[in-house]
N, C-alpha and C positions, 0 to 999 in steps of 0.2 A: 789188198781186197779184204783180207780178214780184219784189218784194223778198222776199215770203214764200217764193216758189219757190227763190230763190237761197239763202236761209237753210237750207231743207230739204236742198238739194244739198250744202252745206258740212258739215252735220251727218252726212249719210250717208257722205261721203268720210272724215270723222274716225273714224267707227265702223269702217269697212272697214280703215283703216290700223292701228287698234289690234288688230283681229282677226288681221291678217297678222303683226304683231310678236309677238303671244302664241304663234301657231303656230310661228313660227321659233324662239322661245326654248324651247318644249317639245321641238322636234325636236333641238336642239343638245345634245351630251353635257354633263352637269354635272361640273365638276371635283371630284375627291376631296379632301376636307379632311383634312389630317394630324391624327392623334389628338393631343390635348393631352398633353404629357409628364406622367407620373404622379410626384408628389413623395412620396418615402418619408417617412413620419412617424416621428419618434423615439419609441421605446417609452416609455410612461408610467413614472414612478417606481414601482419595485416589480414591474414587469411581468415582468422576468427571474426574480425570485424566485417569482412566482406561476406562471410557466411551468415552473420546476423542480419546484415542489410538485405541479403538475398532472401532469407526467411521472412523478413518483414515485407519485402516486395511481393512474395508469394502468398502471404496471409491475406485473408479477405479484409477489405476496408472496414473500419469501425465508424459507425454513424452515431454521433452524440444525440442524446435525447433533448428535445426543446424544453426550455424553462416553462413552468406552469405558473400562471398569475396567482399570487397569494400563497404559494407553497415555498417555504424556505427563504422568504424574502420579506422585507418590511411591508406592512399593510396600512400603516398610518393609524392603527387603532391603539387602544390601551392594553396594558398587560404584556405578558411574555409571549414570544412566538410559540406556535404549536411545536411541541417537542416530538422528536422521532427516535430518540434513544431511551434505553431503560433508565440510565442515570438522569436524563433530562426529565422524564416523567416523575421520578422520585423528587427531583429538585423543584419541579413546578408544584407538586403536592405540598412540599414543605413551605413554599412561598405563599400559595393561595389558601391552603387549609389551616396553616398554623401561624405563620408570621403576620399575615394581613389581619386576621381576626384579633390577635393580641395587640397589634399596633393600633387598630381601630378602637378597641375597648379602652386602652390606656389614653389615647388622644381625647376621646369623648369624656372620660373621667376627669382628666386634667382641665378640660374646657369647662365642665360643669362646676368644678371647684372654683375656678377663676370667676365665673359668673356669680356663684353663690357668695364669694367674698366681696365682690363689687357691690352686690345688692344688699347683703345683710350687714356688712361692716363698714359702710360708708359713714361719713361724719354726721349726716343728718339722722340716720337710724341708730347710730351707736356713738353718742357724744362722749361717753366715758369708756375708752378701750380697756380691755382686760390686760392685766399685768402678769399673766401666767407665762412662765419661762420653761417649764418642764411638764411633760405628760408621759409617764412610763408606758402606759398602754399604747398610746399613739406611736411612740418611738419604736416599740417592738413590732407593731403592725407594718410601719413603713420600712422596716429593715427586712422582716421575714418575707413579705409578699414579693418584693423584687427578686430575692434569692430563689424563691420557688418558681417564679416566672423564668428565670435564667436556666434553672435545672430542666424545666419542661422543654425549653428551646434546645438545650445542649444535647440531650439524648439523640433525637433524630438528626441533629446537625453533625455529630461525630459519625453516625452511621452513613450519612451522605458523603462526608469527606473520605471515608474508607472506600466507598463504592467508586468515587471519582479517581482514586489513585491506585487501587488494587486491580491489576489486569486479570481477568478470569482465565482459567486454563482452557485450552482448545486451540483450534486453528487460528493463526494470527498473521495479519499482513502488516509489515512495517513500512512506514513512510517517514523519511527524513525531510524536515521542512526547514528551509533557510530563508530568513528575511533579509532583503537587500534594499538599498535605496534605489528605486522604489518598485520592487517586484518581489515575487516569491519563487523559490526553487524547490521542486519536489523530486525526491530521489527514492527509488524502490530497490534497496540493496538485495532483497531476496528474490528479485524477479529480473535478474540479468543487468542490474544497474541502470534501469530506465531513468533518464534525467529530463525533466521538463522545466522550462522557464515561463512563468505565467505573468503576463502584463495585461493591464486594463485595455479594453477595446475602445477606441475613440469613436465619436459619432461620425456619420457620413459627412464628408467635406472637411472634417477636422483631422483626419488621419494623415500619416506621412504618405508620400507618393508610393504606390504599389502595395501599401499595407491594407489589411482587412479592416473593415469598419463594423460596428455593432449592428446586428439584426435583432428583431424581436425575439427570435428563438434562442439567442445567446443569453438573454436575461435583461434586467432593468438597466437603465442608464447609470453609469458609475459603478456598476457591480459586475458587468459582463467581462469575461477575460478570453484571451486567445488560447490558453491551455488550461483545461480543468484538471483538478485532481480527481482520479477515478478510483473508487474503492468498491469491494463487493458487499452486497447486502447479506445480513445474517452472520457476518464474520467479524471477529475482534480485529480492530485496527489500532496499532500502536503508533502514536505520533512522537517523533523525536525532534524537538524544536530548538533551533539555534539562530544566530544572526551573524552576518559577515562584517557589519560596520557599526551600527548604533542599535539601541534598544528598539525592538518591535514587539508586537503581540498578535498571535494567531488566534482569531476568534470566529466561531461559527455559532450563532445563537441557537439555531434549531438542534444542535448537538449538545447544548450546554457545555461548550468547549471554549476556554480562553486560557491560552498558555503563553507566558512571556518568552520572547526570543532574545537571549542575551549573548553577546559575542564571547566566544571561548567557553561556552557552557551549554550542556544539553539538558533541556527540561523535557519531561516525559508526561504524556497523557494518553488516553485511549477513548474509543467509542465503539459502539456496535449499533448499526442502523438496519432495521428490518424493512423499511419502506423505501422503495426505489424512487429516485427523483433527483432534482438539482437543487442544491442548498447554497446560500450565499453568506458571506461574512466580509469583514474588513480588518485591516490592521487597527488595533485598539491601543496603541501607544504612540504618542507624538514623536515622529521620527524625521521631521524635516519639512521642507516646503511642499512636497507632494505627498504628505502623509495621507491626505484624503483620497488619493488615487492609487491605493494598494488593495484592490478588492480580492476576495477569495471566492472561488466557485468549486464546489465538490459535487461530483456526479456519482450517485449510488446506483449500481447496476447489479444484475444477477451474477452469480459465480460463473456461469457459462459465458456471458458477455464480457465479464472481467478478463477471463482467459483470452477471449478474442482480442480485447484491447491490448493485452500484454504482448501477444504475438504480432499484432499490427504495428506496435512500437519497437519491434526488434528485441523484445525481452524473452524470458523463459519462465515457465512455471516451476516452482520447487519440486524436485524429484524427477523432472524430465531429463536432466543431464545424466543421472544415474541409470535411467532406463536406456539412454543412448549408449552409455558405456557397456552395458550388458549385451546389447544387440550384436556387436561384432564377435563376441566370444561364442555366442550360439551359432553364428554363421561359420566360424572357423571349425567348430565341432562337426557341423553338417558336412563341410568340405572334406575333412579327414575321413569321415565315414564313407563318403562317396569314393574317395581315392582307394580305400581298402577294397570296396566292392569291385572297382574297375580292375585292380591288380589281380584279385581272385579270378575274375572272368578271363583275363589274359592268360593266367597260368593254366586254367582248365582248357582253353583253346589250344595252347601250345602242346599240352599232354595228349590231346585227342589227335 
């Protein structure tokens, strides 16, 4: 009987000990476990392309401006097209105000000399021709006058050449232009690598089955294209021009731009257009049987609409990628601060 009593006392003491230990553990604050570090997973192959396509799908659709009759296109008149770039204005002044008057004066002077010789020194009026072979004064005049004329032309000509090939400082958009038989390729390396292939639009009834045909809003016949080059107004635009097969030439008369496209070589030019609109050009180097069917169409838009066009084509604006990279860092900092506040609140609750 005594043995049974001792066993019951031992069991009761063990149960009491376990109860005290459990109560002490419950009362003691529990240490906070550090969150497991999150491992960033590498994007799956093609994820970036899918993201760009998704962004392009979410971006608002871009509506191209209609071509305006008589602007940036041939009008059938005499003279140079209306210029819309600073270099073009300088070149037009050089042509109209300097070269044309000099050419006109020289042509009229030579014509007057010919008429005077015909009338004054014909056989009837001058039966005994002069045998003079040298005239020092006359020889000095006809040597110095052409030299002075060339000097007058050379000074503004050199200034114009410098303006054509010296890209000013400031914001610049780069477009790589590749001439192919018989279309143009436009690439925007600083804007997400946008790539466009520009072909001439055929007339209604002449196009391939399912293809788009030319409408009046696209531009004149033989000049309208399915993909226009789009550039912002008031911004320097650098043209890098090459060819993939034979010689071509990228020419837009309203910009005073004509750059040869040579396979295996990059030629550079630039423009800055302040006036929005659609401007047309053509390949200006004989390049094969369809040389006459390589039109160029450049649409100049506001910087805001240019950004809209870039996003609609799945591209990115320079600097937007850096901003996107900075955004997760700020989010991580805010998350860490929130975690510290939550831990402090739990500790205060446990202590109370």
